[in-house]
C-alpha positions as CSV (number, residue, x, y, z in Angstrom):
1,M,0.0,0.0,0.0
2,S,1.4,3.4,-0.9
3,R,1.0,6.5,1.1
4,N,1.3,10.2,0.2
5,V,2.4,12.7,2.7
6,D,0.7,16.1,2.3
7,P,3.4,18.8,2.8
8,Q,0.6,21.3,3.4
9,L,-0.7,19.4,6.4
10,A,-1.2,21.9,9.2
11,V,0.5,20.3,12.2
12,K,-0.4,21.5,15.7
13,P,1.9,19.8,18.1
14,K,1.4,19.8,21.8
15,I,4.2,20.3,24.3
16,A,5.3,16.9,25.6
17,H,8.2,17.9,27.9
18,Y,11.1,20.2,28.5
19,V,14.6,19.6,29.8
20,L,16.6,21.8,32.1
21,R,20.2,21.7,33.1
22,A,20.6,21.7,36.9
23,S,23.6,22.7,39.0
24,D,22.3,20.5,41.9
25,L,20.1,17.7,40.6
26,Q,18.6,16.7,44.0
27,Q,17.9,20.3,44.9
28,S,16.0,20.8,41.6
29,I,14.1,17.5,42.0
30,D,13.0,18.6,45.4
31,W,12.0,22.1,44.2
32,Y,9.9,20.8,41.3
33,G,8.4,18.2,43.5
34,A,7.3,21.0,45.9
35,V,6.2,23.5,43.3
36,L,4.6,21.3,40.6
37,G,4.0,18.1,42.4
38,M,6.4,16.4,40.1
39,Q,7.3,12.7,40.8
40,V,10.4,10.9,39.7
41,V,9.8,8.4,36.9
42,H,13.5,7.4,36.4
43,R,16.7,8.7,37.8
44,N,20.4,8.0,37.5
45,P,23.4,10.2,38.6
46,Q,23.2,12.4,35.4
47,I,19.5,12.7,34.6
48,C,16.1,12.6,36.2
49,F,12.7,12.2,34.4
50,L,9.7,13.6,36.2
51,T,5.9,13.9,35.6
52,Y,2.8,15.2,37.3
53,D,0.2,13.6,35.2
54,D,-0.4,10.6,32.9
55,E,2.4,11.6,30.5
56,H,5.4,9.3,30.8
57,H,7.5,12.4,31.6
58,R,6.8,16.2,31.5
59,M,10.3,17.3,32.2
60,A,13.8,16.1,32.7
61,L,16.6,17.5,34.8
62,V,20.2,17.0,33.6
63,Q,23.1,17.5,36.0
64,T,25.5,20.0,34.4
65,P,29.2,20.2,35.1
66,V,29.0,23.9,34.7
67,T,29.2,25.7,38.0
68,E,28.8,29.4,37.1
69,A,25.4,30.8,36.2
70,A,24.8,32.5,32.9
71,P,24.4,36.2,33.1
72,K,20.8,37.4,33.6
73,G,19.3,38.2,30.3
74,S,21.4,35.7,28.4
75,P,19.7,33.9,25.4
76,G,17.7,30.9,26.5
77,L,14.4,29.9,28.0
78,D,12.8,32.7,30.1
79,H,10.0,30.8,31.8
80,V,7.5,28.0,31.5
81,A,3.9,28.9,32.2
82,F,1.1,26.8,33.6
83,T,-2.6,27.9,33.4
84,L,-4.7,27.2,36.5
85,G,-8.5,26.9,36.5
86,S,-9.4,29.8,38.8
87,L,-8.1,32.6,40.9
88,E,-8.8,30.4,43.9
89,E,-6.4,27.8,42.5
90,L,-3.7,30.5,42.0
91,L,-4.1,31.8,45.5
92,A,-4.2,28.3,47.0
93,T,-0.9,27.6,45.1
94,Y,0.5,30.9,46.6
95,K,-0.5,29.8,50.1
96,R,0.8,26.3,49.7
97,L,4.2,27.4,48.4
98,K,4.5,30.3,50.9
99,A,4.1,27.7,53.7
100,K,7.2,26.0,52.2
101,D,9.1,29.4,52.1
102,I,8.8,29.5,48.3
103,L,7.7,33.0,47.3
104,P,7.0,34.5,43.9
105,V,9.7,36.6,42.5
106,W,7.3,38.5,40.2
107,P,3.6,38.9,40.9
108,I,2.1,40.6,37.9
109,N,-1.3,41.2,36.3
110,H,-0.6,41.1,32.6
111,G,-4.2,42.3,31.8
112,L,-5.1,39.0,30.1
113,T,-3.7,36.9,33.0
114,T,-2.9,37.3,36.7
115,S,0.4,35.6,37.2
116,L,2.9,34.5,39.8
117,Y,6.4,33.8,38.7
118,Y,8.7,31.6,40.8
119,E,12.4,30.8,40.3
120,D,13.9,27.4,40.7
121,P,17.3,26.9,42.4
122,D,19.1,27.8,39.1
123,G,17.0,30.8,38.4
124,N,14.7,29.2,35.8
125,R,11.2,30.7,36.1
126,V,7.9,28.9,36.4
127,E,4.7,31.0,35.9
128,F,1.3,30.1,37.3
129,Q,-1.4,32.1,35.6
130,V,-5.1,32.4,35.6
131,E,-6.9,34.0,32.6
132,N,-8.6,37.3,33.4
133,L,-11.2,37.2,30.6
134,A,-13.9,34.7,30.0
135,T,-13.4,33.6,26.4
136,M,-10.5,33.1,24.0
137,E,-12.0,35.8,21.8
138,E,-11.8,38.3,24.6
139,L,-8.2,37.3,25.3
140,Q,-7.2,37.7,21.7
141,Q,-9.0,41.0,21.4
142,F,-7.2,42.3,24.5
143,M,-3.9,41.4,22.9
144,R,-4.8,43.5,19.8
145,S,-6.0,46.4,21.9
146,D,-4.3,49.8,22.5
147,A,-4.2,49.1,26.2
148,F,-2.0,46.0,25.6
149,A,0.1,47.9,23.1
150,E,0.7,50.6,25.6
151,N,1.6,48.2,28.4
152,P,2.3,44.6,27.2
153,I,4.0,43.6,30.5
154,G,1.3,44.6,33.0
155,V,1.0,45.9,36.5
156,G,2.6,44.4,39.6
157,F,0.5,43.4,42.6
158,D,0.9,42.3,46.2
159,P,-0.2,38.7,46.5
160,E,-1.0,39.2,50.2
161,K,-3.4,42.0,49.3
162,L,-5.0,39.9,46.6
163,L,-5.4,37.0,48.9
164,A,-6.9,39.1,51.6
165,R,-9.4,40.7,49.2
166,Y,-10.3,37.2,47.8
167,E,-10.9,35.8,51.3
168,N,-12.9,38.9,52.2
169,G,-15.3,37.9,49.4
170,D,-14.6,40.8,46.9
171,P,-15.9,40.2,43.4
172,I,-13.7,38.0,41.3
173,E,-14.1,40.2,38.2
174,E,-12.8,43.1,40.2
175,L,-9.9,41.1,41.6
176,L,-8.7,40.2,38.1
177,M,-8.5,43.8,37.1
178,Q,-5.1,45.4,36.9
179,G,-4.3,47.5,40.0
180,S,-6.8,45.7,42.2
181,A,-4.1,44.6,44.6
182,S,-1.3,47.1,44.1
């Protein structure tokens, strides 16, 4: 049986995993276990494969012999982002990690998302985000707006203030607005 491959086939891959180099393999395994609930699937002295769901592995950590860190702003991966289902989940993550003395290095409301960025032991960033708008159309429209063009980064916020307002029962729609917890 012959087959023809269509070179115009629109491929839409999904992310399977990512690999990070680690200066201290065990320290990174512990951090990703605490932050993402990652579990070791396989480990040897040089590499560790981890997952948090039914994928065989979502990330791997490779022990690097390099001891000096790359200068901030060097080319490379800036961060990996994970979308959570609600503001409650984002704030529960904040409280859980804070109890382990893991604090966000950059709490920011991007307009389209409310995000908490954390740094692993080697300075790699992990972002937890919740979408601020109800539909994909609204999110895409916001990215094409003048407001986004004028400030594509967003507005910082105090996670403690946002948590207090959430626990006080303030309206979610209001809490997801930029400046609501500055």
